[in-house]
C-alpha positions in Angstrom: 101.6 94.6 84.6 102.7 95.6 88.1 105.1 93.0 89.8 103.3 90.6 91.9 99.9 91.2 90.5 99.2 87.9 88.8 101.4 85.3 90.5 100.7 82.7 88.0 100.6 82.8 84.2 97.3 82.7 82.3 97.1 79.2 80.8 94.2 80.1 78.6 92.4 83.3 78.0 89.9 81.8 75.6 88.8 79.1 77.9 89.2 75.4 78.4 89.0 73.1 75.2 85.4 71.9 74.4 84.5 68.7 76.0 84.2 65.8 73.5 80.8 64.3 72.9 78.8 67.4 73.8 76.3 69.0 71.4 78.0 72.0 69.7 75.2 74.3 70.5 75.4 73.4 74.2 79.1 74.1 74.5 80.0 76.4 77.4 82.7 78.9 76.4 84.6 80.5 79.1 85.1 84.3 79.0 88.2 84.6 81.2 89.7 87.8 82.4 93.3 88.6 81.5 95.6 86.7 83.7 93.1 84.0 84.6 94.0 80.3 83.8 91.4 77.8 82.8 89.4 76.5 85.7 89.7 72.9 86.7 86.5 71.0 85.6 85.9 67.4 86.6 85.7 65.0 83.7 82.5 63.5 85.1 80.7 66.9 85.2 81.8 68.9 82.0 80.5 72.5 81.7 77.6 73.0 79.4 75.2 76.0 78.8 72.1 73.9 79.7 73.8 72.6 82.9 74.8 76.1 84.0 71.4 77.5 83.4 69.7 74.7 85.2 72.0 75.3 88.1 71.1 78.9 88.1 67.4 78.1 88.4 68.1 75.7 91.2 70.4 78.2 93.0 67.7 80.8 93.2 64.7 78.4 93.9 63.3 78.5 97.4 61.8 75.1 96.9 65.3 73.7 97.2 64.8 74.1 101.0 62.5 71.6 102.8 60.2 74.2 104.2 60.4 76.4 101.0 61.6 79.5 102.9 65.1 79.9 101.4 67.3 79.1 98.4 71.2 79.0 98.0 70.9 82.8 97.0 69.4 83.6 100.4 73.0 83.2 101.9 74.8 84.1 98.7 73.5 87.3 97.3 75.0 88.5 93.9 75.1 92.2 95.0 77.3 91.2 98.0 79.6 89.0 95.8 77.5 86.1 96.8 77.7 86.5 100.6 74.8 87.6 102.7 75.9 90.6 104.9 75.4 88.7 108.1 78.0 88.0 110.7 77.1 84.3 110.7 74.6 82.3 108.7 71.0 81.6 109.5 69.4 78.4 108.4 65.9 77.7 107.0 64.6 76.6 110.3 66.1 79.7 112.1 69.1 77.8 113.5 72.0 80.2 114.0 75.3 79.2 112.4 78.8 79.7 113.8 80.4 80.9 110.7 79.6 83.4 107.8 78.7 82.7 104.3 81.8 82.7 102.1 81.8 84.5 98.8 81.3 82.3 95.7 83.3 84.7 93.5 85.9 82.5 91.7 84.8 79.5 93.6 85.9 77.5 90.5 89.6 78.1 91.6 89.1 77.2 95.2 91.2 74.4 96.6 88.9 73.9 99.6 85.4 75.1 99.8 84.6 76.3 103.3 86.3 78.2 106.2 87.6 75.3 107.9 87.2 71.9 106.1 90.5 70.8 104.6 88.9 67.6 103.0 86.1 69.2 101.2 87.4 70.0 97.7 84.7 69.2 95.1 81.7 71.5 94.6 79.5 68.5 93.7 80.2 67.0 97.0 79.9 70.3 98.9 76.4 70.8 97.6 75.2 68.0 100.0 76.3 70.1 103.0 73.7 72.8 102.8 71.1 70.4 101.5 71.3 67.8 104.0 73.6 69.0 106.8 72.0 69.1 110.3 75.0 70.7 112.3 74.0 73.3 111.5 70.7 72.9 109.5 70.8 75.0 106.3 68.2 74.0 103.6 66.9 71.2 106.0 66.4 68.1 104.0 66.6 64.8 105.9 66.3 62.5 102.9 67.5 62.7 99.4 64.4 60.7 98.2 62.1 63.6 99.4 64.1 66.2 97.6 64.1 64.1 94.5 60.3 63.6 94.7 59.9 67.3 95.0 62.1 68.1 92.0 60.4 65.4 89.9 56.9 67.0 90.7 57.9 70.4 89.5 56.9 70.6 85.7 59.3 73.5 84.9 62.3 71.2 85.8 61.5 68.2 83.5 62.9 69.7 80.2 65.9 71.5 81.7 67.1 68.3 83.6 66.6 66.3 80.4 68.6 68.9 78.3 71.3 69.1 80.9 71.7 65.4 81.2 70.6 64.0 78.0 72.3 60.5 78.4 70.5 59.8 81.7 67.3 57.7 81.7 66.2 59.4 84.8 67.7 62.9 84.7 65.9 64.5 87.6 68.0 63.3 90.6 69.7 64.8 93.6 73.1 64.0 92.1 72.3 65.8 88.7 71.0 68.7 90.8 74.3 68.9 92.7 76.2 68.7 89.4 74.1 71.5 87.9 74.7 73.8 90.9 78.4 73.1 90.8 78.4 74.1 87.2 76.7 77.3 87.8 78.9 78.1 90.7 82.0 77.5 88.5 80.7 80.1 86.1 80.9 82.8 88.7 84.1 84.4 87.5 85.1 87.9 88.8 88.3 89.6 87.5 87.3 92.9 85.8 87.7 95.3 88.7 89.4 98.6 88.4 92.4 97.0 89.8 92.4 94.5 86.9 92.2 97.2 84.3 95.2 98.8 86.0 97.2 95.6 86.4 96.4 93.6 83.4 95.3 96.2 80.8 97.9 98.9 81.7 95.2 101.5 82.3 96.9 103.9 84.7 93.8 105.8 85.2 91.7 102.9 86.4 92.7 103.3 90.0 93.8 106.3 92.0 97.4 107.2 93.0 96.3 106.3 96.6 95.2 102.8 95.6 98.5 102.4 93.6 100.4 103.2 96.8 98.1 100.8 98.7 99.1 98.1 96.2 102.8 98.6 96.9 102.1 98.5 100.7 100.0 95.4 100.3 102.8 93.5 98.5 105.4 94.8 100.9 107.3 92.6 103.5 106.4 95.2 105.9 102.7 94.4 105.9 103.0 90.7 104.7 99.5 90.7 103.2 100.5 89.1 100.0 101.8 85.9 101.6 98.2 84.7 102.1 96.4 86.9 99.5 98.5 86.4 96.3 98.1 85.7 92.6 95.2 86.4 90.2 92.7 85.5 92.9 94.3 87.1 95.9 94.2 83.8 97.8 96.8 81.2 98.7 94.3 78.4 98.1 94.1 78.2 94.3 93.7 75.4 91.8 93.2 75.3 88.1 93.6 73.2 85.0 97.2 72.1 84.6 98.4 72.9 88.2 100.2 70.0 89.5 100.3 70.6 93.3 97.4 72.6 94.6 98.1 73.7 98.2 95.6 74.0 101.0 97.1 76.2 103.8 95.1 77.4 106.7 96.1 80.2 109.1 95.7 81.3 112.8 95.7 85.1 112.6 95.6 85.6 116.4 91.8 86.6 116.3 91.3 84.8 119.7 93.3 83.5 122.6 90.8 82.7 125.3 93.0 80.6 127.6 96.5 82.2 127.0 97.5 79.1 125.1 95.9 80.0 121.8 92.4 78.5 122.2 89.5 79.8 120.0 85.8 79.7 121.1 84.6 76.0 121.2 81.8 76.8 118.8 84.3 77.4 115.9 87.9 76.2 116.5 89.0 76.1 112.9 90.3 72.9 111.2 91.2 71.6 114.6 87.6 70.6 114.8 88.2 67.9 112.1 92.0 67.1 112.5 92.1 67.1 116.4 95.7 68.3 116.0 96.4 70.9 118.7 98.6 72.8 116.2 95.6 73.5 114.1 93.6 75.3 116.6 92.2 78.6 115.2 93.4 77.9 111.7 91.0 79.2 108.9 91.2 79.6 105.1 92.2 82.9 103.7 89.4 83.9 101.5 89.9 85.7 98.2 90.0 89.5 98.6 88.2 90.1 95.3 85.1 92.3 96.0 86.2 92.4 99.7 84.7 95.8 100.2 81.1 94.5 99.7 81.5 91.4 101.9 81.4 92.9 105.4 81.4 91.9 108.2 84.8 90.1 108.3 86.5 86.9 109.5 85.0 83.6 109.8 82.6 84.7 112.4 81.8 88.2 111.1 83.4 89.6 114.4 85.1 92.5 112.7 82.6 94.9 111.2 84.8 97.0 108.8 87.9 96.9 106.7 89.5 99.6 108.6 89.2 97.4 111.9 90.6 94.4 109.9 93.7 96.6 109.4 93.7 97.3 113.0 93.7 93.6 113.8 96.7 92.9 111.6 98.6 96.0 112.6 98.3 94.9 116.2 99.7 91.4 115.4 96.4 90.0 116.7 93.2 91.1 118.3 92.9 91.9 122.0 89.5 91.3 123.6 89.5 93.0 127.0 86.6 91.3 128.7 83.9 88.6 128.5 84.0 84.9 127.6 86.4 85.5 124.7 88.9 87.8 126.5 92.5 87.4 125.6 95.4 88.9 123.6 95.6 87.3 120.2 99.0 88.8 119.7 100.4 86.6 122.5 98.9 83.4 121.2 101.6 80.7 120.7 99.6 79.4 117.8 99.4 82.6 115.9 101.0 82.5 112.4 104.5 83.8 112.1 103.3 86.1 109.2 101.1 88.1 111.7 103.8 90.2 113.2 102.3 93.6 113.4 103.1 96.9 111.7 102.4 100.7 111.9 100.6 102.7 109.4 100.2 106.4 109.0 96.7 107.8 108.3 97.7 108.3 104.7 99.0 104.7 104.5 96.0 103.4 106.1 93.8 105.3 103.5 96.0 103.9 100.7 95.5 100.3 101.7 91.9 100.7 101.9 91.8 102.4 98.5 93.6 99.4 97.0 91.2 96.9 98.6 88.2 99.0 97.3 89.6 98.9 93.8 89.1 95.1 93.9 85.2 95.5 93.6 84.1 94.2 90.2 80.8 96.0 89.5 80.1 94.0 86.4 80.2 90.8 88.5 77.9 92.2 91.0 75.3 93.1 88.4 75.8 90.5 85.6 72.4 89.3 84.5 73.9 85.9 83.7 74.3 85.3 87.4 71.0 86.9 88.5 67.7 85.3 89.6 66.0 83.9 86.6 62.6 83.3 88.3 59.7 85.7 88.4 59.5 87.7 91.6 58.6 86.5 94.1 60.4 83.0 93.7 58.3 80.1 92.8 
């Protein structure tokens, strides 16, 4: 395995131990890629096959929005690594969002769950945000009772909810829907890209010589990429079963500097929005780079169209916007991370880094039928 490829030992390649008390034929068995530890699963929501399958149906069901126009999958498309290809999201009522839809690849390992919410750490709790949030509106529900009534009125759900939650007298509930969605999302494991075959299976032919050189550049102190995108999930926000001290770093990469003092646009100021700590202005989560080549456009607001332009941003040590309401030199921001120092790349080196990033695309994940829409087309 190339040095720096994993960053953490695999604690279990056969999956987490079976949960006591579950029916043997409903046991969910992890199939983890080499180098991947067992995901952290809350005791109150153990993984089962029936729960994951119920979550998959809910994830793709447009009836999960109040006006029945969109599902979770509308903003999280499998072929785009569960992003949507938009710069920023669009809710079921047409309300524009200020941030883009994050990839759900390996969300089971994520310490926090959005671009800029340091306190949102459980998938079960996060499900309430798209369902009931109004700033911005996503799926558009205003009352849990109304959603619960709709789910209870759908005959196709009676048996799956009962199978997934056999100990509940009233299994069809919003809380159980959130648990099922969380279980399905935890099952979305991606780790069998060409890069993985090269790094973990010692297949020297899996990626090109150019991508191998790009790997060396990526993990060099010259570029500094690996400080925020490290380990098996290429992210510095990672948790898993048995990890004692999960970390939740957020970073200001010099994307904006609208007032010369490091300010970001008021519509999306990073975790400062919640902490109100001036030092947190412009700090966002560093997402996983797995499948990064299919998740354009980039950054929290989709303001950088291509990976090549992302390299330009980091090479410059921050983005300069010449005119308009967001004009400013990000490289001069006093709040920019010390890791964003700038660098120079030859054309060959640029091609090498891009080749490495493209080698992170896991085609099997993007086409895995276990993650695909289970409903007839069009959706119910």
